[in-house]
PQR file with spaces between the fields and no chain letter, atoms N, CA, C, O and H, PARSE charges and radii, in Angstrom:
ATOM       1  N    MET     1       0.524  -17.230   35.394 -0.4000 1.5000
ATOM       2  CA   MET     1       1.451  -18.169   34.805 -0.0000 2.0000
ATOM       3  C    MET     1       2.681  -17.407   34.333  0.5500 1.7000
ATOM       4  O    MET     1       2.570  -16.360   33.696 -0.5500 1.4000
ATOM       5  N    LYS     2       3.838  -17.937   34.645 -0.4000 1.5000
ATOM       6  CA   LYS     2       5.093  -17.344   34.201 -0.0000 2.0000
ATOM       7  C    LYS     2       5.538  -18.033   32.917  0.5500 1.7000
ATOM       8  O    LYS     2       5.438  -19.254   32.803 -0.5500 1.4000
ATOM       9  H    LYS     2       3.929  -18.788   35.162  0.4000 1.0000
ATOM      10  N    VAL     3       6.030  -17.260   31.949 -0.4000 1.5000
ATOM      11  CA   VAL     3       6.568  -17.816   30.711 -0.0000 2.0000
ATOM      12  C    VAL     3       8.074  -17.667   30.776  0.5500 1.7000
ATOM      13  O    VAL     3       8.589  -16.555   30.894 -0.5500 1.4000
ATOM      14  H    VAL     3       6.111  -16.267   32.042  0.4000 1.0000
ATOM      15  N    ARG     4       8.776  -18.777   30.699 -0.4000 1.5000
ATOM      16  CA   ARG     4      10.231  -18.773   30.849 -0.0000 2.0000
ATOM      17  C    ARG     4      10.876  -19.632   29.781  0.5500 1.7000
ATOM      18  O    ARG     4      10.244  -20.511   29.194 -0.5500 1.4000
ATOM      19  H    ARG     4       8.358  -19.680   30.603  0.4000 1.0000
ATOM      20  N    SER     5      12.159  -19.356   29.543 -0.4000 1.5000
ATOM      21  CA   SER     5      12.882  -20.179   28.576 -0.0000 2.0000
ATOM      22  C    SER     5      13.261  -21.517   29.180  0.5500 1.7000
ATOM      23  O    SER     5      13.338  -22.516   28.464 -0.5500 1.4000
ATOM      24  H    SER     5      12.672  -18.642   30.020  0.4000 1.0000
ATOM      25  N    SER     6      13.499  -21.559   30.476 -0.4000 1.5000
ATOM      26  CA   SER     6      13.753  -22.843   31.136 -0.0000 2.0000
ATOM      27  C    SER     6      12.885  -22.917   32.384  0.5500 1.7000
ATOM      28  O    SER     6      12.903  -22.019   33.226 -0.5500 1.4000
ATOM      29  H    SER     6      13.437  -20.748   31.058  0.4000 1.0000
ATOM      30  N    VAL     7      12.135  -23.989   32.485 -0.4000 1.5000
ATOM      31  CA   VAL     7      11.245  -24.167   33.626 -0.0000 2.0000
ATOM      32  C    VAL     7      11.793  -25.274   34.507  0.5500 1.7000
ATOM      33  O    VAL     7      12.460  -26.190   34.026 -0.5500 1.4000
ATOM      34  H    VAL     7      12.120  -24.719   31.801  0.4000 1.0000
ATOM      35  N    LYS     8      11.512  -25.187   35.796 -0.4000 1.5000
ATOM      36  CA   LYS     8      11.947  -26.220   36.728 -0.0000 2.0000
ATOM      37  C    LYS     8      10.972  -26.305   37.888  0.5500 1.7000
ATOM      38  O    LYS     8      10.248  -25.353   38.178 -0.5500 1.4000
ATOM      39  H    LYS     8      10.970  -24.443   36.187  0.4000 1.0000
ATOM      40  N    ARG     9      10.963  -27.419   38.526 -0.4000 1.5000
ATOM      41  CA   ARG     9      10.092  -27.611   39.683 -0.0000 2.0000
ATOM      42  C    ARG     9      10.578  -26.744   40.832  0.5500 1.7000
ATOM      43  O    ARG     9      11.778  -26.647   41.093 -0.5500 1.4000
ATOM      44  H    ARG     9      11.551  -28.192   38.291  0.4000 1.0000
ATOM      45  N    MET    10       9.637  -26.119   41.511 -0.4000 1.5000
ATOM      46  CA   MET    10       9.984  -25.250   42.625 -0.0000 2.0000
ATOM      47  C    MET    10       9.712  -25.912   43.972  0.5500 1.7000
ATOM      48  O    MET    10      10.241  -25.483   44.997 -0.5500 1.4000
ATOM      49  H    MET    10       8.663  -26.197   41.299  0.4000 1.0000
ATOM      50  N    CYS    11       8.887  -26.957   43.969 -0.4000 1.5000
ATOM      51  CA   CYS    11       8.619  -27.689   45.201 -0.0000 2.0000
ATOM      52  C    CYS    11       8.281  -29.133   44.854  0.5500 1.7000
ATOM      53  O    CYS    11       8.286  -29.513   43.683 -0.5500 1.4000
ATOM      54  H    CYS    11       8.457  -27.306   43.137  0.4000 1.0000
ATOM      55  N    GLU    12       7.988  -29.933   45.868 -0.4000 1.5000
ATOM      56  CA   GLU    12       7.678  -31.348   45.635 -0.0000 2.0000
ATOM      57  C    GLU    12       6.325  -31.541   44.960  0.5500 1.7000
ATOM      58  O    GLU    12       6.103  -32.557   44.302 -0.5500 1.4000
ATOM      59  H    GLU    12       7.984  -29.625   46.820  0.4000 1.0000
ATOM      60  N    ALA    13       5.421  -30.577   45.116 -0.4000 1.5000
ATOM      61  CA   ALA    13       4.080  -30.701   44.548 -0.0000 2.0000
ATOM      62  C    ALA    13       4.023  -30.295   43.076  0.5500 1.7000
ATOM      63  O    ALA    13       3.008  -30.521   42.418 -0.5500 1.4000
ATOM      64  H    ALA    13       5.602  -29.752   45.651  0.4000 1.0000
ATOM      65  N    CYS    14       5.084  -29.705   42.553 -0.4000 1.5000
ATOM      66  CA   CYS    14       5.110  -29.276   41.154 -0.0000 2.0000
ATOM      67  C    CYS    14       5.220  -30.493   40.244  0.5500 1.7000
ATOM      68  O    CYS    14       5.992  -31.414   40.511 -0.5500 1.4000
ATOM      69  H    CYS    14       5.909  -29.521   43.088  0.4000 1.0000
ATOM      70  N    ARG    15       4.442  -30.485   39.169 -0.4000 1.5000
ATOM      71  CA   ARG    15       4.432  -31.585   38.215 -0.0000 2.0000
ATOM      72  C    ARG    15       4.767  -31.060   36.823  0.5500 1.7000
ATOM      73  O    ARG    15       4.354  -29.961   36.453 -0.5500 1.4000
ATOM      74  H    ARG    15       3.815  -29.736   38.952  0.4000 1.0000
ATOM      75  N    VAL    16       5.518  -31.849   36.052 -0.4000 1.5000
ATOM      76  CA   VAL    16       5.879  -31.495   34.683 -0.0000 2.0000
ATOM      77  C    VAL    16       4.853  -32.106   33.742  0.5500 1.7000
ATOM      78  O    VAL    16       4.584  -33.305   33.802 -0.5500 1.4000
ATOM      79  H    VAL    16       5.854  -32.742   36.353  0.4000 1.0000
ATOM      80  N    VAL    17       4.279  -31.279   32.870 -0.4000 1.5000
ATOM      81  CA   VAL    17       3.284  -31.732   31.905 -0.0000 2.0000
ATOM      82  C    VAL    17       3.734  -31.251   30.529  0.5500 1.7000
ATOM      83  O    VAL    17       4.094  -30.086   30.363 -0.5500 1.4000
ATOM      84  H    VAL    17       4.497  -30.305   32.821  0.4000 1.0000
ATOM      85  N    ARG    18       3.713  -32.147   29.542 -0.4000 1.5000
ATOM      86  CA   ARG    18       4.067  -31.781   28.168 -0.0000 2.0000
ATOM      87  C    ARG    18       2.808  -31.839   27.308  0.5500 1.7000
ATOM      88  O    ARG    18       2.180  -32.888   27.165 -0.5500 1.4000
ATOM      89  H    ARG    18       3.420  -33.094   29.676  0.4000 1.0000
ATOM      90  N    ARG    19       2.451  -30.676   26.734 -0.4000 1.5000
ATOM      91  CA   ARG    19       1.274  -30.581   25.872 -0.0000 2.0000
ATOM      92  C    ARG    19       1.608  -29.739   24.657  0.5500 1.7000
ATOM      93  O    ARG    19       2.248  -28.694   24.780 -0.5500 1.4000
ATOM      94  H    ARG    19       2.961  -29.823   26.850  0.4000 1.0000
ATOM      95  N    ARG    20       1.177  -30.187   23.474 -0.4000 1.5000
ATOM      96  CA   ARG    20       1.315  -29.429   22.227 -0.0000 2.0000
ATOM      97  C    ARG    20       2.738  -28.913   22.003  0.5500 1.7000
ATOM      98  O    ARG    20       2.921  -27.809   21.491 -0.5500 1.4000
ATOM      99  H    ARG    20       0.657  -31.036   23.374  0.4000 1.0000
ATOM     100  N    GLY    21       3.733  -29.695   22.380 -0.4000 1.5000
ATOM     101  CA   GLY    21       5.122  -29.312   22.161 -0.0000 2.0000
ATOM     102  C    GLY    21       5.668  -28.309   23.153  0.5500 1.7000
ATOM     103  O    GLY    21       6.770  -27.794   22.960 -0.5500 1.4000
ATOM     104  H    GLY    21       3.584  -30.592   22.796  0.4000 1.0000
ATOM     105  N    LYS    22       4.927  -28.017   24.210 -0.4000 1.5000
ATOM     106  CA   LYS    22       5.383  -27.078   25.229 -0.0000 2.0000
ATOM     107  C    LYS    22       5.453  -27.788   26.563  0.5500 1.7000
ATOM     108  O    LYS    22       4.706  -28.736   26.807 -0.5500 1.4000
ATOM     109  H    LYS    22       4.033  -28.435   24.366  0.4000 1.0000
ATOM     110  N    VAL    23       6.339  -27.340   27.421 -0.4000 1.5000
ATOM     111  CA   VAL    23       6.488  -27.921   28.748 -0.0000 2.0000
ATOM     112  C    VAL    23       5.808  -26.992   29.742  0.5500 1.7000
ATOM     113  O    VAL    23       6.109  -25.800   29.802 -0.5500 1.4000
ATOM     114  H    VAL    23       6.946  -26.570   27.223  0.4000 1.0000
ATOM     115  N    PHE    24       4.896  -27.545   30.515 -0.4000 1.5000
ATOM     116  CA   PHE    24       4.173  -26.796   31.539 -0.0000 2.0000
ATOM     117  C    PHE    24       4.561  -27.331   32.903  0.5500 1.7000
ATOM     118  O    PHE    24       4.855  -28.518   33.050 -0.5500 1.4000
ATOM     119  H    PHE    24       4.651  -28.513   30.467  0.4000 1.0000
ATOM     120  N    ILE    25       4.564  -26.464   33.897 -0.4000 1.5000
ATOM     121  CA   ILE    25       4.721  -26.863   35.292 -0.0000 2.0000
ATOM     122  C    ILE    25       3.431  -26.482   35.995  0.5500 1.7000
ATOM     123  O    ILE    25       3.024  -25.320   35.970 -0.5500 1.4000
ATOM     124  H    ILE    25       4.326  -25.500   33.777  0.4000 1.0000
ATOM     125  N    THR    26       2.789  -27.454   36.619 -0.4000 1.5000
ATOM     126  CA   THR    26       1.591  -27.189   37.412 -0.0000 2.0000
ATOM     127  C    THR    26       1.888  -27.553   38.852  0.5500 1.7000
ATOM     128  O    THR    26       2.665  -28.469   39.120 -0.5500 1.4000
ATOM     129  H    THR    26       3.119  -28.398   36.639  0.4000 1.0000
ATOM     130  N    CYS    27       1.275  -26.843   39.775 -0.4000 1.5000
ATOM     131  CA   CYS    27       1.515  -27.091   41.192 -0.0000 2.0000
ATOM     132  C    CYS    27       0.186  -27.058   41.929  0.5500 1.7000
ATOM     133  O    CYS    27      -0.590  -26.113   41.788 -0.5500 1.4000
ATOM     134  H    CYS    27       0.643  -26.099   39.558  0.4000 1.0000
ATOM     135  N    LYS    28      -0.069  -28.091   42.711 -0.4000 1.5000
ATOM     136  CA   LYS    28      -1.314  -28.148   43.474 -0.0000 2.0000
ATOM     137  C    LYS    28      -1.222  -27.384   44.789  0.5500 1.7000
ATOM     138  O    LYS    28      -2.248  -26.974   45.331 -0.5500 1.4000
ATOM     139  H    LYS    28       0.561  -28.859   42.825  0.4000 1.0000
ATOM     140  N    SER    29      -0.014  -27.183   45.313 -0.4000 1.5000
ATOM     141  CA   SER    29       0.105  -26.519   46.609 -0.0000 2.0000
ATOM     142  C    SER    29       0.231  -25.002   46.484  0.5500 1.7000
ATOM     143  O    SER    29      -0.236  -24.276   47.361 -0.5500 1.4000
ATOM     144  H    SER    29       0.820  -27.516   44.872  0.4000 1.0000
ATOM     145  N    ASN    30       0.856  -24.506   45.405 -0.4000 1.5000
ATOM     146  CA   ASN    30       1.061  -23.068   45.264 -0.0000 2.0000
ATOM     147  C    ASN    30       0.839  -22.684   43.797  0.5500 1.7000
ATOM     148  O    ASN    30       1.595  -23.105   42.921 -0.5500 1.4000
ATOM     149  H    ASN    30       1.236  -25.095   44.692  0.4000 1.0000
ATOM     150  N    ALA    31      -0.190  -21.892   43.536 -0.4000 1.5000
ATOM     151  CA   ALA    31      -0.526  -21.508   42.160 -0.0000 2.0000
ATOM     152  C    ALA    31       0.529  -20.599   41.544  0.5500 1.7000
ATOM     153  O    ALA    31       0.595  -20.488   40.320 -0.5500 1.4000
ATOM     154  H    ALA    31      -0.804  -21.550   44.248  0.4000 1.0000
ATOM     155  N    LYS    32       1.355  -19.947   42.355 -0.4000 1.5000
ATOM     156  CA   LYS    32       2.402  -19.069   41.832 -0.0000 2.0000
ATOM     157  C    LYS    32       3.534  -19.850   41.167  0.5500 1.7000
ATOM     158  O    LYS    32       4.377  -19.253   40.497 -0.5500 1.4000
ATOM     159  H    LYS    32       1.302  -20.038   43.350  0.4000 1.0000
ATOM     160  N    HIS    33       3.569  -21.158   41.339 -0.4000 1.5000
ATOM     161  CA   HIS    33       4.605  -21.985   40.729 -0.0000 2.0000
ATOM     162  C    HIS    33       4.262  -22.379   39.294  0.5500 1.7000
ATOM     163  O    HIS    33       5.068  -23.029   38.628 -0.5500 1.4000
ATOM     164  H    HIS    33       2.884  -21.642   41.884  0.4000 1.0000
ATOM     165  N    LYS    34       3.077  -21.997   38.804 -0.4000 1.5000
ATOM     166  CA   LYS    34       2.654  -22.392   37.460 -0.0000 2.0000
ATOM     167  C    LYS    34       3.538  -21.700   36.421  0.5500 1.7000
ATOM     168  O    LYS    34       3.718  -20.483   36.459 -0.5500 1.4000
ATOM     169  H    LYS    34       2.422  -21.469   39.345  0.4000 1.0000
ATOM     170  N    GLN    35       4.096  -22.503   35.476 -0.4000 1.5000
ATOM     171  CA   GLN    35       5.020  -21.985   34.476 -0.0000 2.0000
ATOM     172  C    GLN    35       4.747  -22.628   33.123  0.5500 1.7000
ATOM     173  O    GLN    35       4.147  -23.698   33.024 -0.5500 1.4000
ATOM     174  H    GLN    35       3.949  -23.491   35.445  0.4000 1.0000
ATOM     175  N    ARG    36       5.207  -21.937   32.088 -0.4000 1.5000
ATOM     176  CA   ARG    36       5.147  -22.486   30.730 -0.0000 2.0000
ATOM     177  C    ARG    36       6.456  -22.165   30.044  0.5500 1.7000
ATOM     178  O    ARG    36       7.001  -21.073   30.209 -0.5500 1.4000
ATOM     179  H    ARG    36       5.694  -21.068   32.168  0.4000 1.0000
ATOM     180  N    GLN    37       6.964  -23.119   29.268 -0.4000 1.5000
ATOM     181  CA   GLN    37       8.243  -22.924   28.605 -0.0000 2.0000
ATOM     182  C    GLN    37       8.046  -22.409   27.194  0.5500 1.7000
ATOM     183  O    GLN    37       7.161  -22.857   26.465 -0.5500 1.4000
ATOM     184  H    GLN    37       6.522  -24.005   29.133  0.4000 1.0000
ATOM     185  N    GLY    38       8.886  -21.463   26.826 -0.4000 1.5000
ATOM     186  CA   GLY    38       8.943  -20.991   25.458 -0.0000 2.0000
ATOM     187  C    GLY    38       7.901  -19.965   25.113  0.5500 1.7000
ATOM     188  O    GLY    38       6.750  -20.048   25.541 -0.5500 1.4000
ATOM     189  H    GLY    38       9.605  -21.099   27.417  0.4000 1.0000
ATOM     190  N    PHE    39       8.328  -18.987   24.324 -0.4000 1.5000
ATOM     191  CA   PHE    39       7.416  -17.974   23.805 -0.0000 2.0000
ATOM     192  C    PHE    39       8.000  -17.475   22.505  0.5500 1.7000
ATOM     193  O    PHE    39       9.155  -17.051   22.467 -0.5500 1.4000
ATOM     194  H    PHE    39       9.263  -18.920   23.976  0.4000 1.0000
ATOM     195  N    HIS    40       7.219  -17.518   21.436 -0.4000 1.5000
ATOM     196  CA   HIS    40       7.718  -17.112   20.126 -0.0000 2.0000
ATOM     197  C    HIS    40       6.692  -16.219   19.464  0.5500 1.7000
ATOM     198  O    HIS    40       5.540  -16.613   19.285 -0.5500 1.4000
ATOM     199  H    HIS    40       6.281  -17.863   21.468  0.4000 1.0000
ATOM     200  N    THR    41       7.110  -15.008   19.097 -0.4000 1.5000
ATOM     201  CA   THR    41       6.228  -14.126   18.354 -0.0000 2.0000
ATOM     202  C    THR    41       6.614  -14.196   16.893  0.5500 1.7000
ATOM     203  O    THR    41       7.796  -14.137   16.553 -0.5500 1.4000
ATOM     204  H    THR    41       8.046  -14.688   19.243  0.4000 1.0000
ATOM     205  N    ALA    42       5.645  -14.319   16.048 -0.4000 1.5000
ATOM     206  CA   ALA    42       5.908  -14.387   14.614 -0.0000 2.0000
ATOM     207  C    ALA    42       6.086  -12.974   14.088  0.5500 1.7000
ATOM     208  O    ALA    42       5.149  -12.176   14.101 -0.5500 1.4000
ATOM     209  H    ALA    42       4.685  -14.367   16.324  0.4000 1.0000
ATOM     210  N    THR    43       7.283  -12.669   13.630 -0.4000 1.5000
ATOM     211  CA   THR    43       7.533  -11.358   13.056 -0.0000 2.0000
ATOM     212  C    THR    43       7.421  -11.469   11.553  0.5500 1.7000
ATOM     213  O    THR    43       7.979  -12.381   10.942 -0.5500 1.4000
ATOM     214  H    THR    43       8.044  -13.317   13.620  0.4000 1.0000
ATOM     215  N    SER    44       6.710  -10.552   10.970 -0.4000 1.5000
ATOM     216  CA   SER    44       6.544  -10.586    9.521 -0.0000 2.0000
ATOM     217  C    SER    44       7.682   -9.817    8.873  0.5500 1.7000
ATOM     218  O    SER    44       8.026   -8.715    9.300 -0.5500 1.4000
ATOM     219  H    SER    44       6.257   -9.812   11.466  0.4000 1.0000
ATOM     220  N    GLU    45       8.247  -10.399    7.861 -0.4000 1.5000
ATOM     221  CA   GLU    45       9.308   -9.749    7.112 -0.0000 2.0000
ATOM     222  C    GLU    45       8.672   -8.812    6.103  0.5500 1.7000
ATOM     223  O    GLU    45       8.137   -9.266    5.091 -0.5500 1.4000
ATOM     224  H    GLU    45       7.967  -11.294    7.514  0.4000 1.0000
ATOM     225  N    SER    46       8.721   -7.520    6.360 -0.4000 1.5000
ATOM     226  CA   SER    46       8.149   -6.570    5.421 -0.0000 2.0000
ATOM     227  C    SER    46       9.216   -6.192    4.401  0.5500 1.7000
ATOM     228  O    SER    46      10.379   -6.009    4.761 -0.5500 1.4000
ATOM     229  H    SER    46       9.156   -7.152    7.182  0.4000 1.0000
ATOM     230  N    PRO    47       8.835   -6.073    3.147 -0.5600 1.5000
ATOM     231  CA   PRO    47       9.824   -5.717    2.127  0.2800 2.0000
ATOM     232  C    PRO    47      10.322   -4.297    2.336  0.5500 1.7000
ATOM     233  O    PRO    47       9.582   -3.431    2.805 -0.5500 1.4000
ATOM     234  N    VAL    48      11.560   -4.068    1.991 -0.4000 1.5000
ATOM     235  CA   VAL    48      12.156   -2.749    2.137 -0.0000 2.0000
ATOM     236  C    VAL    48      11.667   -1.887    0.988  0.5500 1.7000
ATOM     237  O    VAL    48      11.803   -2.247   -0.181 -0.5500 1.4000
ATOM     238  H    VAL    48      12.160   -4.771    1.610  0.4000 1.0000
ATOM     239  N    THR    49      11.096   -0.742    1.339 -0.4000 1.5000
ATOM     240  CA   THR    49      10.580    0.151    0.305 -0.0000 2.0000
ATOM     241  C    THR    49      11.680    1.105   -0.130  0.5500 1.7000
ATOM     242  O    THR    49      12.549    1.466    0.664 -0.5500 1.4000
ATOM     243  H    THR    49      10.985   -0.449    2.289  0.4000 1.0000
ATOM     244  N    ALA    50      11.641    1.507   -1.381 -0.4000 1.5000
ATOM     245  CA   ALA    50      12.640    2.426   -1.911 -0.0000 2.0000
ATOM     246  C    ALA    50      12.396    3.816   -1.343  0.5500 1.7000
ATOM     247  O    ALA    50      11.255    4.228   -1.139 -0.5500 1.4000
ATOM     248  H    ALA    50      10.935    1.213   -2.025  0.4000 1.0000
ATOM     249  N    ALA    51      13.479    4.526   -1.095 -0.4000 1.5000
ATOM     250  CA   ALA    51      13.378    5.879   -0.567 -0.0000 2.0000
ATOM     251  C    ALA    51      12.927    6.826   -1.672  0.5500 1.7000
ATOM     252  O    ALA    51      13.053    6.522   -2.858 -0.5500 1.4000
ATOM     253  H    ALA    51      14.406    4.191   -1.261  0.4000 1.0000
ATOM     254  N    ALA    52      12.404    7.969   -1.267 -0.4000 1.5000
ATOM     255  CA   ALA    52      11.966    8.970   -2.234 -0.0000 2.0000
ATOM     256  C    ALA    52      13.175    9.483   -3.003  0.5500 1.7000
ATOM     257  O    ALA    52      14.267    9.566   -2.440 -0.5500 1.4000
ATOM     258  H    ALA    52      12.302    8.216   -0.303  0.4000 1.0000
ATOM     259  N    PRO    53      13.008    9.829   -4.274 -0.5600 1.5000
ATOM     260  CA   PRO    53      14.145   10.323   -5.057  0.2800 2.0000
ATOM     261  C    PRO    53      14.669   11.629   -4.477  0.5500 1.7000
ATOM     262  O    PRO    53      13.900   12.487   -4.045 -0.5500 1.4000
ATOM     263  N    VAL    54      15.974   11.763   -4.475 -0.4000 1.5000
ATOM     264  CA   VAL    54      16.625   12.945   -3.920 -0.0000 2.0000
ATOM     265  C    VAL    54      16.832   13.945   -5.047  0.5500 1.7000
ATOM     266  O    VAL    54      17.294   13.592   -6.132 -0.5500 1.4000
ATOM     267  H    VAL    54      16.599   11.066   -4.826  0.4000 1.0000
ATOM     268  N    SER    55      16.482   15.210   -4.773 -0.4000 1.5000
ATOM     269  CA   SER    55      16.661   16.231   -5.802 -0.0000 2.0000
ATOM     270  C    SER    55      18.141   16.532   -5.964  0.5500 1.7000
ATOM     271  O    SER    55      18.916   16.405   -5.016 -0.5500 1.4000
ATOM     272  H    SER    55      16.107   15.497   -3.892  0.4000 1.0000
ATOM     273  N    THR    56      18.529   16.929   -7.165 -0.4000 1.5000
ATOM     274  CA   THR    56      19.933   17.212   -7.441 -0.0000 2.0000
ATOM     275  C    THR    56      20.282   18.655   -7.159  0.5500 1.7000
ATOM     276  O    THR    56      21.445   19.037   -7.286 -0.5500 1.4000
ATOM     277  H    THR    56      17.900   17.032   -7.935  0.4000 1.0000
ATOM     278  N    GLY    57      19.311   19.470   -6.780 -0.4000 1.5000
ATOM     279  CA   GLY    57      19.566   20.880   -6.512 -0.0000 2.0000
ATOM     280  C    GLY    57      20.357   21.060   -5.227  0.5500 1.7000
ATOM     281  O    GLY    57      20.528   20.117   -4.455 -0.5500 1.4000
ATOM     282  H    GLY    57      18.366   19.159   -6.677  0.4000 1.0000
ATOM     283  N    GLY    58      20.839   22.277   -5.002 -0.4000 1.5000
ATOM     284  CA   GLY    58      21.604   22.575   -3.805 -0.0000 2.0000
ATOM     285  C    GLY    58      20.719   22.594   -2.572  0.5500 1.7000
ATOM     286  O    GLY    58      19.496   22.684   -2.683 -0.5500 1.4000
ATOM     287  H    GLY    58      20.700   23.043   -5.630  0.4000 1.0000
ATOM     288  N    PHE    59      21.326   22.510   -1.404 -0.4000 1.5000
ATOM     289  CA   PHE    59      20.600   22.491   -0.142 -0.0000 2.0000
ATOM     290  C    PHE    59      20.157   23.898    0.217  0.5500 1.7000
ATOM     291  O    PHE    59      20.932   24.846    0.092 -0.5500 1.4000
ATOM     292  H    PHE    59      22.319   22.437   -1.314  0.4000 1.0000
ATOM     293  N    SER    60      18.941   24.036    0.654 -0.4000 1.5000
ATOM     294  CA   SER    60      18.414   25.322    1.073 -0.0000 2.0000
ATOM     295  C    SER    60      17.719   25.138    2.410  0.5500 1.7000
ATOM     296  O    SER    60      17.023   24.144    2.617 -0.5500 1.4000
ATOM     297  H    SER    60      18.312   23.266    0.755  0.4000 1.0000
ATOM     298  N    LEU    61      17.900   26.080    3.310 -0.4000 1.5000
ATOM     299  CA   LEU    61      17.245   25.981    4.607 -0.0000 2.0000
ATOM     300  C    LEU    61      15.735   26.098    4.469  0.5500 1.7000
ATOM     301  O    LEU    61      14.991   25.449    5.204 -0.5500 1.4000
ATOM     302  H    LEU    61      18.465   26.887    3.141  0.4000 1.0000
ATOM     303  N    PHE    62      15.281   26.918    3.533 -0.4000 1.5000
ATOM     304  CA   PHE    62      13.856   27.143    3.397 -0.0000 2.0000
ATOM     305  C    PHE    62      13.241   26.278    2.310  0.5500 1.7000
ATOM     306  O    PHE    62      12.071   25.913    2.428 -0.5500 1.4000
ATOM     307  H    PHE    62      15.885   27.445    2.936  0.4000 1.0000
ATOM     308  N    GLY    63      13.956   25.940    1.281 -0.4000 1.5000
ATOM     309  CA   GLY    63      13.495   25.033    0.242 -0.0000 2.0000
ATOM     310  C    GLY    63      12.245   25.527   -0.454  0.5500 1.7000
ATOM     311  O    GLY    63      11.836   26.675   -0.286 -0.5500 1.4000
ATOM     312  H    GLY    63      14.906   26.237    1.185  0.4000 1.0000
ATOM     313  N    THR    64      11.647   24.653   -1.233 -0.4000 1.5000
ATOM     314  CA   THR    64      10.447   25.026   -1.966 -0.0000 2.0000
ATOM     315  C    THR    64       9.182   24.721   -1.184  0.5500 1.7000
ATOM     316  O    THR    64       8.102   25.166   -1.572 -0.5500 1.4000
ATOM     317  H    THR    64      11.979   23.719   -1.370  0.4000 1.0000
ATOM     318  N    CYS    65       9.287   23.983   -0.108 -0.4000 1.5000
ATOM     319  CA   CYS    65       8.111   23.578    0.661 -0.0000 2.0000
ATOM     320  C    CYS    65       8.045   24.300    1.998  0.5500 1.7000
ATOM     321  O    CYS    65       7.571   23.727    2.979 -0.5500 1.4000
ATOM     322  H    CYS    65      10.164   23.622    0.207  0.4000 1.0000
ATOM     323  N    SER    66       8.510   25.541    2.061 -0.4000 1.5000
ATOM     324  CA   SER    66       8.554   26.239    3.340 -0.0000 2.0000
ATOM     325  C    SER    66       7.164   26.594    3.857  0.5500 1.7000
ATOM     326  O    SER    66       7.004   26.851    5.050 -0.5500 1.4000
ATOM     327  H    SER    66       8.895   26.006    1.264  0.4000 1.0000
ATOM     328  N    SER    67       6.154   26.612    2.983 -0.4000 1.5000
ATOM     329  CA   SER    67       4.815   26.973    3.432 -0.0000 2.0000
ATOM     330  C    SER    67       4.119   25.815    4.142  0.5500 1.7000
ATOM     331  O    SER    67       3.131   26.030    4.844 -0.5500 1.4000
ATOM     332  H    SER    67       6.284   26.403    2.014  0.4000 1.0000
ATOM     333  N    PHE    68       4.623   24.582    3.970 -0.4000 1.5000
ATOM     334  CA   PHE    68       4.022   23.429    4.628 -0.0000 2.0000
ATOM     335  C    PHE    68       4.554   23.278    6.046  0.5500 1.7000
ATOM     336  O    PHE    68       5.597   23.833    6.393 -0.5500 1.4000
ATOM     337  H    PHE    68       5.426   24.408    3.400  0.4000 1.0000
ATOM     338  N    GLY    69       3.832   22.526    6.854 -0.4000 1.5000
ATOM     339  CA   GLY    69       4.310   22.215    8.195 -0.0000 2.0000
ATOM     340  C    GLY    69       5.466   21.231    8.136  0.5500 1.7000
ATOM     341  O    GLY    69       5.810   20.735    7.063 -0.5500 1.4000
ATOM     342  H    GLY    69       2.985   22.076    6.573  0.4000 1.0000
ATOM     343  N    MET    70       6.058   20.950    9.270 -0.4000 1.5000
ATOM     344  CA   MET    70       7.239   20.086    9.313 -0.0000 2.0000
ATOM     345  C    MET    70       6.918   18.677    8.824  0.5500 1.7000
ATOM     346  O    MET    70       7.727   18.076    8.117 -0.5500 1.4000
ATOM     347  H    MET    70       5.778   21.353   10.142  0.4000 1.0000
ATOM     348  N    LEU    71       5.749   18.139    9.187 -0.4000 1.5000
ATOM     349  CA   LEU    71       5.404   16.785    8.753 -0.0000 2.0000
ATOM     350  C    LEU    71       5.209   16.729    7.248  0.5500 1.7000
ATOM     351  O    LEU    71       5.659   15.785    6.599 -0.5500 1.4000
ATOM     352  H    LEU    71       5.092   18.628    9.761  0.4000 1.0000
ATOM     353  N    ALA    72       4.544   17.726    6.689 -0.4000 1.5000
ATOM     354  CA   ALA    72       4.339   17.749    5.244 -0.0000 2.0000
ATOM     355  C    ALA    72       5.669   17.920    4.527  0.5500 1.7000
ATOM     356  O    ALA    72       5.868   17.329    3.466 -0.5500 1.4000
ATOM     357  H    ALA    72       4.178   18.493    7.216  0.4000 1.0000
ATOM     358  N    TRP    73       6.576   18.704    5.070 -0.4000 1.5000
ATOM     359  CA   TRP    73       7.881   18.904    4.453 -0.0000 2.0000
ATOM     360  C    TRP    73       8.648   17.598    4.373  0.5500 1.7000
ATOM     361  O    TRP    73       9.283   17.312    3.358 -0.5500 1.4000
ATOM     362  H    TRP    73       6.414   19.184    5.933  0.4000 1.0000
ATOM     363  N    ARG    74       8.597   16.795    5.443 -0.4000 1.5000
ATOM     364  CA   ARG    74       9.317   15.522    5.434 -0.0000 2.0000
ATOM     365  C    ARG    74       8.724   14.558    4.419  0.5500 1.7000
ATOM     366  O    ARG    74       9.456   13.765    3.826 -0.5500 1.4000
ATOM     367  H    ARG    74       8.081   17.028    6.267  0.4000 1.0000
ATOM     368  N    GLN    75       7.428   14.609    4.207 -0.4000 1.5000
ATOM     369  CA   GLN    75       6.786   13.672    3.297 -0.0000 2.0000
ATOM     370  C    GLN    75       6.877   14.125    1.844  0.5500 1.7000
ATOM     371  O    GLN    75       7.053   13.288    0.959 -0.5500 1.4000
ATOM     372  H    GLN    75       6.834   15.253    4.688  0.4000 1.0000
ATOM     373  N    LEU    76       6.763   15.413    1.574 -0.4000 1.5000
ATOM     374  CA   LEU    76       6.660   15.888    0.201 -0.0000 2.0000
ATOM     375  C    LEU    76       7.984   16.312   -0.408  0.5500 1.7000
ATOM     376  O    LEU    76       8.158   16.184   -1.620 -0.5500 1.4000
ATOM     377  H    LEU    76       6.619   16.093    2.293  0.4000 1.0000
ATOM     378  N    CYS    77       8.913   16.805    0.373 -0.4000 1.5000
ATOM     379  CA   CYS    77      10.140   17.372   -0.198 -0.0000 2.0000
ATOM     380  C    CYS    77      11.291   16.407   -0.171  0.5500 1.7000
ATOM     381  O    CYS    77      12.388   16.742   -0.617 -0.5500 1.4000
ATOM     382  H    CYS    77       8.772   16.909    1.358  0.4000 1.0000
């Protein structure tokens, strides 16, 4: 089944069916003509989290977390 924003009949055997607020196209002669209109994914609005506080000290290439790996440095420093 193809999901499209606009569906249309592809041959004379295609029939338009409306179910549950969606438009379907069914075809008895060719199963490849089967279509459904509309697709909506529910995206959840996640709240924006505050960033970690920034230290007021000067920038250092090695910093205080040089003994940690790169992932730990990004999370802790």
